[in-house]
PQR file with spaces between the fields and no chain letter, atoms N, CA, C, O and H, PARSE charges and radii, in Angstrom:
ATOM       1  N    MET     1     131.197  185.452  141.910 -0.4000 1.5000
ATOM       2  CA   MET     1     130.706  186.730  142.367 -0.0000 2.0000
ATOM       3  C    MET     1     129.188  186.756  142.211  0.5500 1.7000
ATOM       4  O    MET     1     128.646  186.358  141.180 -0.5500 1.4000
ATOM       5  N    ILE     2     128.528  187.226  143.239 -0.4000 1.5000
ATOM       6  CA   ILE     2     127.069  187.304  143.227 -0.0000 2.0000
ATOM       7  C    ILE     2     126.668  188.704  142.772  0.5500 1.7000
ATOM       8  O    ILE     2     127.132  189.711  143.307 -0.5500 1.4000
ATOM       9  H    ILE     2     128.968  187.550  144.076  0.4000 1.0000
ATOM      10  N    ILE     3     125.806  188.737  141.783 -0.4000 1.5000
ATOM      11  CA   ILE     3     125.330  190.022  141.262 -0.0000 2.0000
ATOM      12  C    ILE     3     123.828  190.115  141.497  0.5500 1.7000
ATOM      13  O    ILE     3     123.067  189.223  141.121 -0.5500 1.4000
ATOM      14  H    ILE     3     125.429  187.920  141.348  0.4000 1.0000
ATOM      15  N    ILE     4     123.419  191.207  142.123 -0.4000 1.5000
ATOM      16  CA   ILE     4     122.005  191.474  142.384 -0.0000 2.0000
ATOM      17  C    ILE     4     121.656  192.774  141.676  0.5500 1.7000
ATOM      18  O    ILE     4     122.236  193.819  141.967 -0.5500 1.4000
ATOM      19  H    ILE     4     124.037  191.931  142.428  0.4000 1.0000
ATOM      20  N    ASN     5     120.721  192.712  140.759 -0.4000 1.5000
ATOM      21  CA   ASN     5     120.258  193.922  140.081 -0.0000 2.0000
ATOM      22  C    ASN     5     119.123  194.531  140.897  0.5500 1.7000
ATOM      23  O    ASN     5     118.101  193.888  141.136 -0.5500 1.4000
ATOM      24  H    ASN     5     120.249  191.863  140.522  0.4000 1.0000
ATOM      25  N    VAL     6     119.315  195.781  141.320 -0.4000 1.5000
ATOM      26  CA   VAL     6     118.286  196.478  142.077 -0.0000 2.0000
ATOM      27  C    VAL     6     117.274  197.019  141.076  0.5500 1.7000
ATOM      28  O    VAL     6     117.617  197.776  140.169 -0.5500 1.4000
ATOM      29  H    VAL     6     120.145  196.304  141.126  0.4000 1.0000
ATOM      30  N    LYS     7     116.029  196.617  141.258 -0.4000 1.5000
ATOM      31  CA   LYS     7     114.970  197.010  140.324 -0.0000 2.0000
ATOM      32  C    LYS     7     114.517  198.430  140.607  0.5500 1.7000
ATOM      33  O    LYS     7     114.734  198.965  141.695 -0.5500 1.4000
ATOM      34  H    LYS     7     115.750  196.001  141.996  0.4000 1.0000
ATOM      35  N    GLU     8     113.892  199.022  139.622 -0.4000 1.5000
ATOM      36  CA   GLU     8     113.394  200.400  139.746 -0.0000 2.0000
ATOM      37  C    GLU     8     112.361  200.479  140.859  0.5500 1.7000
ATOM      38  O    GLU     8     111.368  199.752  140.834 -0.5500 1.4000
ATOM      39  H    GLU     8     113.715  198.587  138.739  0.4000 1.0000
ATOM      40  N    GLY     9     112.581  201.349  141.833 -0.4000 1.5000
ATOM      41  CA   GLY     9     111.641  201.544  142.923 -0.0000 2.0000
ATOM      42  C    GLY     9     111.719  200.491  144.012  0.5500 1.7000
ATOM      43  O    GLY     9     110.916  200.512  144.946 -0.5500 1.4000
ATOM      44  H    GLY     9     113.387  201.940  141.854  0.4000 1.0000
ATOM      45  N    GLU    10     112.668  199.567  143.914 -0.4000 1.5000
ATOM      46  CA   GLU    10     112.795  198.509  144.930 -0.0000 2.0000
ATOM      47  C    GLU    10     113.571  199.057  146.126  0.5500 1.7000
ATOM      48  O    GLU    10     114.560  199.772  145.964 -0.5500 1.4000
ATOM      49  H    GLU    10     113.320  199.550  143.155  0.4000 1.0000
ATOM      50  N    SER    11     113.115  198.716  147.310 -0.4000 1.5000
ATOM      51  CA   SER    11     113.805  199.199  148.493 -0.0000 2.0000
ATOM      52  C    SER    11     115.124  198.461  148.673  0.5500 1.7000
ATOM      53  O    SER    11     115.302  197.340  148.196 -0.5500 1.4000
ATOM      54  H    SER    11     112.311  198.136  147.442  0.4000 1.0000
ATOM      55  N    LEU    12     116.025  199.106  149.359 -0.4000 1.5000
ATOM      56  CA   LEU    12     117.337  198.526  149.605 -0.0000 2.0000
ATOM      57  C    LEU    12     117.223  197.284  150.489  0.5500 1.7000
ATOM      58  O    LEU    12     118.001  196.341  150.347 -0.5500 1.4000
ATOM      59  H    LEU    12     115.880  200.017  149.746  0.4000 1.0000
ATOM      60  N    ASP    13     116.254  197.289  151.396 -0.4000 1.5000
ATOM      61  CA   ASP    13     116.062  196.137  152.284 -0.0000 2.0000
ATOM      62  C    ASP    13     115.690  194.883  151.495  0.5500 1.7000
ATOM      63  O    ASP    13     116.186  193.794  151.786 -0.5500 1.4000
ATOM      64  H    ASP    13     115.621  198.055  151.511  0.4000 1.0000
ATOM      65  N    LYS    14     114.823  195.034  150.503 -0.4000 1.5000
ATOM      66  CA   LYS    14     114.424  193.880  149.687 -0.0000 2.0000
ATOM      67  C    LYS    14     115.600  193.361  148.868  0.5500 1.7000
ATOM      68  O    LYS    14     115.788  192.151  148.740 -0.5500 1.4000
ATOM      69  H    LYS    14     114.420  195.918  150.267  0.4000 1.0000
ATOM      70  N    ALA    15     116.387  194.273  148.319 -0.4000 1.5000
ATOM      71  CA   ALA    15     117.547  193.868  147.531 -0.0000 2.0000
ATOM      72  C    ALA    15     118.568  193.153  148.412  0.5500 1.7000
ATOM      73  O    ALA    15     119.167  192.160  147.998 -0.5500 1.4000
ATOM      74  H    ALA    15     116.234  195.256  148.424  0.4000 1.0000
ATOM      75  N    LEU    16     118.761  193.658  149.620 -0.4000 1.5000
ATOM      76  CA   LEU    16     119.682  193.029  150.558 -0.0000 2.0000
ATOM      77  C    LEU    16     119.196  191.639  150.953  0.5500 1.7000
ATOM      78  O    LEU    16     119.994  190.712  151.094 -0.5500 1.4000
ATOM      79  H    LEU    16     118.274  194.465  149.956  0.4000 1.0000
ATOM      80  N    LYS    17     117.891  191.501  151.130 -0.4000 1.5000
ATOM      81  CA   LYS    17     117.311  190.201  151.468 -0.0000 2.0000
ATOM      82  C    LYS    17     117.540  189.196  150.330  0.5500 1.7000
ATOM      83  O    LYS    17     117.866  188.036  150.580 -0.5500 1.4000
ATOM      84  H    LYS    17     117.243  192.254  151.016  0.4000 1.0000
ATOM      85  N    ARG    18     117.367  189.650  149.074 -0.4000 1.5000
ATOM      86  CA   ARG    18     117.619  188.774  147.926 -0.0000 2.0000
ATOM      87  C    ARG    18     119.084  188.372  147.859  0.5500 1.7000
ATOM      88  O    ARG    18     119.407  187.229  147.537 -0.5500 1.4000
ATOM      89  H    ARG    18     117.102  190.593  148.871  0.4000 1.0000
ATOM      90  N    PHE    19     119.982  189.330  148.169 -0.4000 1.5000
ATOM      91  CA   PHE    19     121.411  189.037  148.178 -0.0000 2.0000
ATOM      92  C    PHE    19     121.742  187.981  149.229  0.5500 1.7000
ATOM      93  O    PHE    19     122.467  187.025  148.954 -0.5500 1.4000
ATOM      94  H    PHE    19     119.719  190.258  148.431  0.4000 1.0000
ATOM      95  N    LYS    20     121.207  188.163  150.434 -0.4000 1.5000
ATOM      96  CA   LYS    20     121.480  187.213  151.515 -0.0000 2.0000
ATOM      97  C    LYS    20     120.989  185.814  151.164  0.5500 1.7000
ATOM      98  O    LYS    20     121.666  184.828  151.453 -0.5500 1.4000
ATOM      99  H    LYS    20     120.619  188.940  150.658  0.4000 1.0000
ATOM     100  N    LYS    21     119.815  185.723  150.544 -0.4000 1.5000
ATOM     101  CA   LYS    21     119.259  184.431  150.164 -0.0000 2.0000
ATOM     102  C    LYS    21     120.133  183.753  149.113  0.5500 1.7000
ATOM     103  O    LYS    21     120.401  182.554  149.194 -0.5500 1.4000
ATOM     104  H    LYS    21     119.265  186.525  150.309  0.4000 1.0000
ATOM     105  N    LYS    22     120.572  184.531  148.129 -0.4000 1.5000
ATOM     106  CA   LYS    22     121.435  183.994  147.083 -0.0000 2.0000
ATOM     107  C    LYS    22     122.781  183.559  147.656  0.5500 1.7000
ATOM     108  O    LYS    22     123.322  182.523  147.269 -0.5500 1.4000
ATOM     109  H    LYS    22     120.355  185.505  148.063  0.4000 1.0000
ATOM     110  N    PHE    23     123.316  184.352  148.576 -0.4000 1.5000
ATOM     111  CA   PHE    23     124.601  184.049  149.213 -0.0000 2.0000
ATOM     112  C    PHE    23     124.505  182.776  150.037  0.5500 1.7000
ATOM     113  O    PHE    23     125.427  181.960  150.031 -0.5500 1.4000
ATOM     114  H    PHE    23     122.877  185.193  148.890  0.4000 1.0000
ATOM     115  N    GLU    24     123.406  182.601  150.742 -0.4000 1.5000
ATOM     116  CA   GLU    24     123.205  181.412  151.568 -0.0000 2.0000
ATOM     117  C    GLU    24     123.128  180.159  150.701  0.5500 1.7000
ATOM     118  O    GLU    24     123.624  179.103  151.094 -0.5500 1.4000
ATOM     119  H    GLU    24     122.657  183.264  150.748  0.4000 1.0000
ATOM     120  N    LYS    25     122.510  180.267  149.525 -0.4000 1.5000
ATOM     121  CA   LYS    25     122.382  179.113  148.629 -0.0000 2.0000
ATOM     122  C    LYS    25     123.728  178.652  148.096  0.5500 1.7000
ATOM     123  O    LYS    25     123.900  177.470  147.797 -0.5500 1.4000
ATOM     124  H    LYS    25     122.107  181.125  149.206  0.4000 1.0000
ATOM     125  N    THR    26     124.689  179.568  147.973 -0.4000 1.5000
ATOM     126  CA   THR    26     125.991  179.180  147.448 -0.0000 2.0000
ATOM     127  C    THR    26     126.758  178.300  148.424  0.5500 1.7000
ATOM     128  O    THR    26     127.603  177.511  148.001 -0.5500 1.4000
ATOM     129  H    THR    26     124.549  180.528  148.216  0.4000 1.0000
ATOM     130  N    GLY    27     126.483  178.416  149.730 -0.4000 1.5000
ATOM     131  CA   GLY    27     127.134  177.565  150.730 -0.0000 2.0000
ATOM     132  C    GLY    27     128.547  177.983  151.076  0.5500 1.7000
ATOM     133  O    GLY    27     129.323  177.167  151.573 -0.5500 1.4000
ATOM     134  H    GLY    27     125.797  179.056  150.075  0.4000 1.0000
ATOM     135  N    VAL    28     128.898  179.226  150.828 -0.4000 1.5000
ATOM     136  CA   VAL    28     130.249  179.700  151.089 -0.0000 2.0000
ATOM     137  C    VAL    28     130.558  179.672  152.583  0.5500 1.7000
ATOM     138  O    VAL    28     131.613  179.181  152.984 -0.5500 1.4000
ATOM     139  H    VAL    28     128.267  179.888  150.424  0.4000 1.0000
ATOM     140  N    LEU    29     129.661  180.185  153.402 -0.4000 1.5000
ATOM     141  CA   LEU    29     129.910  180.220  154.845 -0.0000 2.0000
ATOM     142  C    LEU    29     129.974  178.823  155.441  0.5500 1.7000
ATOM     143  O    LEU    29     130.798  178.553  156.315 -0.5500 1.4000
ATOM     144  H    LEU    29     128.804  180.584  153.076  0.4000 1.0000
ATOM     145  N    ARG    30     129.105  177.933  154.970 -0.4000 1.5000
ATOM     146  CA   ARG    30     129.096  176.571  155.478 -0.0000 2.0000
ATOM     147  C    ARG    30     130.434  175.888  155.194  0.5500 1.7000
ATOM     148  O    ARG    30     130.984  175.195  156.050 -0.5500 1.4000
ATOM     149  H    ARG    30     128.435  178.152  154.260  0.4000 1.0000
ATOM     150  N    GLU    31     130.943  176.094  153.986 -0.4000 1.5000
ATOM     151  CA   GLU    31     132.217  175.499  153.613 -0.0000 2.0000
ATOM     152  C    GLU    31     133.358  176.114  154.415  0.5500 1.7000
ATOM     153  O    GLU    31     134.272  175.407  154.839 -0.5500 1.4000
ATOM     154  H    GLU    31     130.496  176.657  153.291  0.4000 1.0000
ATOM     155  N    LEU    32     133.309  177.415  154.623 -0.4000 1.5000
ATOM     156  CA   LEU    32     134.346  178.098  155.395 -0.0000 2.0000
ATOM     157  C    LEU    32     134.401  177.552  156.820  0.5500 1.7000
ATOM     158  O    LEU    32     135.484  177.289  157.344 -0.5500 1.4000
ATOM     159  H    LEU    32     132.566  177.989  154.278  0.4000 1.0000
ATOM     160  N    ARG    33     133.252  177.383  157.440 -0.4000 1.5000
ATOM     161  CA   ARG    33     133.218  176.856  158.806 -0.0000 2.0000
ATOM     162  C    ARG    33     133.718  175.424  158.861  0.5500 1.7000
ATOM     163  O    ARG    33     134.390  175.039  159.818 -0.5500 1.4000
ATOM     164  H    ARG    33     132.372  177.597  157.014  0.4000 1.0000
ATOM     165  N    SER    34     133.399  174.630  157.848 -0.4000 1.5000
ATOM     166  CA   SER    34     133.841  173.243  157.853 -0.0000 2.0000
ATOM     167  C    SER    34     135.348  173.137  157.650  0.5500 1.7000
ATOM     168  O    SER    34     135.957  172.166  158.098 -0.5500 1.4000
ATOM     169  H    SER    34     132.853  174.943  157.070  0.4000 1.0000
ATOM     170  N    ARG    35     135.956  174.106  156.989 -0.4000 1.5000
ATOM     171  CA   ARG    35     137.398  174.074  156.740 -0.0000 2.0000
ATOM     172  C    ARG    35     138.217  174.623  157.907  0.5500 1.7000
ATOM     173  O    ARG    35     139.441  174.489  157.908 -0.5500 1.4000
ATOM     174  H    ARG    35     135.461  174.894  156.625  0.4000 1.0000
ATOM     175  N    GLN    36     137.584  175.225  158.880 -0.4000 1.5000
ATOM     176  CA   GLN    36     138.322  175.808  159.992 -0.0000 2.0000
ATOM     177  C    GLN    36     138.994  174.744  160.853  0.5500 1.7000
ATOM     178  O    GLN    36     140.062  174.985  161.415 -0.5500 1.4000
ATOM     179  H    GLN    36     136.590  175.333  158.879  0.4000 1.0000
ATOM     180  N    ALA    37     138.381  173.580  160.960 -0.4000 1.5000
ATOM     181  CA   ALA    37     138.967  172.504  161.750 -0.0000 2.0000
ATOM     182  C    ALA    37     138.804  171.214  160.968  0.5500 1.7000
ATOM     183  O    ALA    37     137.753  170.969  160.375 -0.5500 1.4000
ATOM     184  H    ALA    37     137.513  173.384  160.504  0.4000 1.0000
ATOM     185  N    TYR    38     139.850  170.383  160.967 -0.4000 1.5000
ATOM     186  CA   TYR    38     139.800  169.132  160.217 -0.0000 2.0000
ATOM     187  C    TYR    38     138.845  168.169  160.903  0.5500 1.7000
ATOM     188  O    TYR    38     138.817  168.055  162.128 -0.5500 1.4000
ATOM     189  H    TYR    38     140.703  170.582  161.449  0.4000 1.0000
ATOM     190  N    GLU    39     138.078  167.491  160.096 -0.4000 1.5000
ATOM     191  CA   GLU    39     137.144  166.497  160.604 -0.0000 2.0000
ATOM     192  C    GLU    39     137.385  165.191  159.863  0.5500 1.7000
ATOM     193  O    GLU    39     137.388  165.165  158.632 -0.5500 1.4000
ATOM     194  H    GLU    39     138.101  167.583  159.100  0.4000 1.0000
ATOM     195  N    LYS    40     137.585  164.118  160.599 -0.4000 1.5000
ATOM     196  CA   LYS    40     137.847  162.833  159.968 -0.0000 2.0000
ATOM     197  C    LYS    40     136.652  162.411  159.126  0.5500 1.7000
ATOM     198  O    LYS    40     135.513  162.785  159.408 -0.5500 1.4000
ATOM     199  H    LYS    40     137.583  164.139  161.598  0.4000 1.0000
ATOM     200  N    LYS    41     136.925  161.627  158.088 -0.4000 1.5000
ATOM     201  CA   LYS    41     135.859  161.178  157.200 -0.0000 2.0000
ATOM     202  C    LYS    41     134.836  160.328  157.933  0.5500 1.7000
ATOM     203  O    LYS    41     133.646  160.379  157.623 -0.5500 1.4000
ATOM     204  H    LYS    41     137.849  161.323  157.858  0.4000 1.0000
ATOM     205  N    SER    42     135.296  159.541  158.910 -0.4000 1.5000
ATOM     206  CA   SER    42     134.355  158.700  159.656 -0.0000 2.0000
ATOM     207  C    SER    42     133.392  159.554  160.471  0.5500 1.7000
ATOM     208  O    SER    42     132.214  159.219  160.597 -0.5500 1.4000
ATOM     209  H    SER    42     136.263  159.499  159.162  0.4000 1.0000
ATOM     210  N    VAL    43     133.885  160.644  161.018 -0.4000 1.5000
ATOM     211  CA   VAL    43     133.035  161.550  161.798 -0.0000 2.0000
ATOM     212  C    VAL    43     132.034  162.244  160.877  0.5500 1.7000
ATOM     213  O    VAL    43     130.858  162.376  161.218 -0.5500 1.4000
ATOM     214  H    VAL    43     134.842  160.916  160.916  0.4000 1.0000
ATOM     215  N    THR    44     132.501  162.683  159.717 -0.4000 1.5000
ATOM     216  CA   THR    44     131.618  163.333  158.748 -0.0000 2.0000
ATOM     217  C    THR    44     130.512  162.383  158.323  0.5500 1.7000
ATOM     218  O    THR    44     129.344  162.767  158.258 -0.5500 1.4000
ATOM     219  H    THR    44     133.456  162.575  159.440  0.4000 1.0000
ATOM     220  N    ARG    45     130.880  161.150  158.035 -0.4000 1.5000
ATOM     221  CA   ARG    45     129.897  160.145  157.609 -0.0000 2.0000
ATOM     222  C    ARG    45     128.886  159.880  158.725  0.5500 1.7000
ATOM     223  O    ARG    45     127.691  159.755  158.457 -0.5500 1.4000
ATOM     224  H    ARG    45     131.829  160.838  158.088  0.4000 1.0000
ATOM     225  N    ARG    46     129.346  159.793  159.955 -0.4000 1.5000
ATOM     226  CA   ARG    46     128.452  159.538  161.087 -0.0000 2.0000
ATOM     227  C    ARG    46     127.436  160.672  161.240  0.5500 1.7000
ATOM     228  O    ARG    46     126.260  160.430  161.510 -0.5500 1.4000
ATOM     229  H    ARG    46     130.316  159.895  160.173  0.4000 1.0000
ATOM     230  N    ILE    47     127.896  161.895  161.066 -0.4000 1.5000
ATOM     231  CA   ILE    47     127.000  163.054  161.167 -0.0000 2.0000
ATOM     232  C    ILE    47     125.964  163.010  160.053  0.5500 1.7000
ATOM     233  O    ILE    47     124.789  163.291  160.286 -0.5500 1.4000
ATOM     234  H    ILE    47     128.852  162.092  160.847  0.4000 1.0000
ATOM     235  N    GLU    48     126.398  162.653  158.827 -0.4000 1.5000
ATOM     236  CA   GLU    48     125.459  162.558  157.702 -0.0000 2.0000
ATOM     237  C    GLU    48     124.397  161.494  157.956  0.5500 1.7000
ATOM     238  O    GLU    48     123.221  161.701  157.657 -0.5500 1.4000
ATOM     239  H    GLU    48     127.353  162.424  158.638  0.4000 1.0000
ATOM     240  N    VAL    49     124.810  160.358  158.506 -0.4000 1.5000
ATOM     241  CA   VAL    49     123.863  159.274  158.778 -0.0000 2.0000
ATOM     242  C    VAL    49     122.865  159.708  159.848  0.5500 1.7000
ATOM     243  O    VAL    49     121.668  159.449  159.721 -0.5500 1.4000
ATOM     244  H    VAL    49     125.765  160.190  158.750  0.4000 1.0000
ATOM     245  N    LYS    50     123.349  160.365  160.902 -0.4000 1.5000
ATOM     246  CA   LYS    50     122.453  160.851  161.958 -0.0000 2.0000
ATOM     247  C    LYS    50     121.445  161.850  161.398  0.5500 1.7000
ATOM     248  O    LYS    50     120.266  161.821  161.751 -0.5500 1.4000
ATOM     249  H    LYS    50     124.321  160.576  161.005  0.4000 1.0000
ATOM     250  N    HIS    51     121.914  162.725  160.529 -0.4000 1.5000
ATOM     251  CA   HIS    51     121.015  163.707  159.934 -0.0000 2.0000
ATOM     252  C    HIS    51     119.967  163.030  159.052  0.5500 1.7000
ATOM     253  O    HIS    51     118.796  163.409  159.064 -0.5500 1.4000
ATOM     254  H    HIS    51     122.872  162.749  160.241  0.4000 1.0000
ATOM     255  N    ALA    52     120.397  162.030  158.292 -0.4000 1.5000
ATOM     256  CA   ALA    52     119.461  161.312  157.423 -0.0000 2.0000
ATOM     257  C    ALA    52     118.398  160.598  158.252  0.5500 1.7000
ATOM     258  O    ALA    52     117.223  160.589  157.883 -0.5500 1.4000
ATOM     259  H    ALA    52     121.349  161.723  158.283  0.4000 1.0000
ATOM     260  N    ILE    53     118.803  160.006  159.363 -0.4000 1.5000
ATOM     261  CA   ILE    53     117.850  159.325  160.251 -0.0000 2.0000
ATOM     262  C    ILE    53     116.863  160.337  160.828  0.5500 1.7000
ATOM     263  O    ILE    53     115.665  160.069  160.910 -0.5500 1.4000
ATOM     264  H    ILE    53     119.757  160.013  159.663  0.4000 1.0000
ATOM     265  N    TYR    54     117.375  161.500  161.227 -0.4000 1.5000
ATOM     266  CA   TYR    54     116.532  162.555  161.790 -0.0000 2.0000
ATOM     267  C    TYR    54     115.492  163.016  160.775  0.5500 1.7000
ATOM     268  O    TYR    54     114.313  163.149  161.101 -0.5500 1.4000
ATOM     269  H    TYR    54     118.348  161.718  161.161  0.4000 1.0000
ATOM     270  N    VAL    55     115.935  163.257  159.544 -0.4000 1.5000
ATOM     271  CA   VAL    55     115.024  163.718  158.500 -0.0000 2.0000
ATOM     272  C    VAL    55     113.984  162.644  158.195  0.5500 1.7000
ATOM     273  O    VAL    55     112.810  162.951  157.989 -0.5500 1.4000
ATOM     274  H    VAL    55     116.893  163.148  159.279  0.4000 1.0000
ATOM     275  N    GLN    56     114.411  161.402  158.167 -0.4000 1.5000
ATOM     276  CA   GLN    56     113.494  160.299  157.896 -0.0000 2.0000
ATOM     277  C    GLN    56     112.426  160.202  158.995  0.5500 1.7000
ATOM     278  O    GLN    56     111.250  159.979  158.710 -0.5500 1.4000
ATOM     279  H    GLN    56     115.365  161.152  158.335  0.4000 1.0000
ATOM     280  N    ASN    57     112.848  160.369  160.237 -0.4000 1.5000
ATOM     281  CA   ASN    57     111.893  160.337  161.348 -0.0000 2.0000
ATOM     282  C    ASN    57     110.927  161.517  161.286  0.5500 1.7000
ATOM     283  O    ASN    57     109.741  161.367  161.579 -0.5500 1.4000
ATOM     284  H    ASN    57     113.803  160.550  160.468  0.4000 1.0000
ATOM     285  N    MET    58     111.431  162.690  160.905 -0.4000 1.5000
ATOM     286  CA   MET    58     110.565  163.860  160.794 -0.0000 2.0000
ATOM     287  C    MET    58     109.516  163.642  159.704  0.5500 1.7000
ATOM     288  O    MET    58     108.348  163.983  159.889 -0.5500 1.4000
ATOM     289  H    MET    58     112.394  162.813  160.667  0.4000 1.0000
ATOM     290  N    ASN    59     109.927  163.079  158.581 -0.4000 1.5000
ATOM     291  CA   ASN    59     109.002  162.820  157.491 -0.0000 2.0000
ATOM     292  C    ASN    59     107.977  161.766  157.889  0.5500 1.7000
ATOM     293  O    ASN    59     106.819  161.852  157.479 -0.5500 1.4000
ATOM     294  H    ASN    59     110.876  162.802  158.431  0.4000 1.0000
ATOM     295  N    ALA    60     108.374  160.780  158.675 -0.4000 1.5000
ATOM     296  CA   ALA    60     107.455  159.745  159.132 -0.0000 2.0000
ATOM     297  C    ALA    60     106.421  160.334  160.100  0.5500 1.7000
ATOM     298  O    ALA    60     105.250  159.957  160.079 -0.5500 1.4000
ATOM     299  H    ALA    60     109.314  160.709  159.008  0.4000 1.0000
ATOM     300  N    ASN    61     106.877  161.266  160.948 -0.4000 1.5000
ATOM     301  CA   ASN    61     105.962  161.890  161.909 -0.0000 2.0000
ATOM     302  C    ASN    61     104.963  162.808  161.227  0.5500 1.7000
ATOM     303  O    ASN    61     103.824  162.916  161.681 -0.5500 1.4000
ATOM     304  H    ASN    61     107.828  161.573  160.965  0.4000 1.0000
ATOM     305  N    VAL    62     105.355  163.462  160.164 -0.4000 1.5000
ATOM     306  CA   VAL    62     104.466  164.375  159.449 -0.0000 2.0000
ATOM     307  C    VAL    62     103.351  163.589  158.758  0.5500 1.7000
ATOM     308  O    VAL    62     102.206  164.039  158.721 -0.5500 1.4000
ATOM     309  H    VAL    62     106.280  163.374  159.795  0.4000 1.0000
ATOM     310  N    SER    63     103.678  162.429  158.218 -0.4000 1.5000
ATOM     311  CA   SER    63     102.681  161.660  157.487 -0.0000 2.0000
ATOM     312  C    SER    63     101.682  160.977  158.423  0.5500 1.7000
ATOM     313  O    SER    63     100.619  160.550  157.974 -0.5500 1.4000
ATOM     314  H    SER    63     104.608  162.064  158.248  0.4000 1.0000
ATOM     315  N    ASN    64     102.005  160.866  159.724 -0.4000 1.5000
ATOM     316  CA   ASN    64     101.073  160.225  160.679 -0.0000 2.0000
ATOM     317  C    ASN    64     100.005  161.142  161.069  0.5500 1.7000
ATOM     318  O    ASN    64      99.136  160.777  161.860 -0.5500 1.4000
ATOM     319  H    ASN    64     102.869  161.214  160.089  0.4000 1.0000
């Protein structure tokens, strides 16, 4: 359970933004979406490798 303490004089929008950020970090929605349809381990691994290559290329382009 995520608990957000609303500080004295803090607007509801700021508290909601902090809640959303904390909720996103937990990865609940990401896990829920991944469980909706079965994905073979080979497919999952292929996606991870593609993402790693993409990130590596992005980091190489930034340093140039």
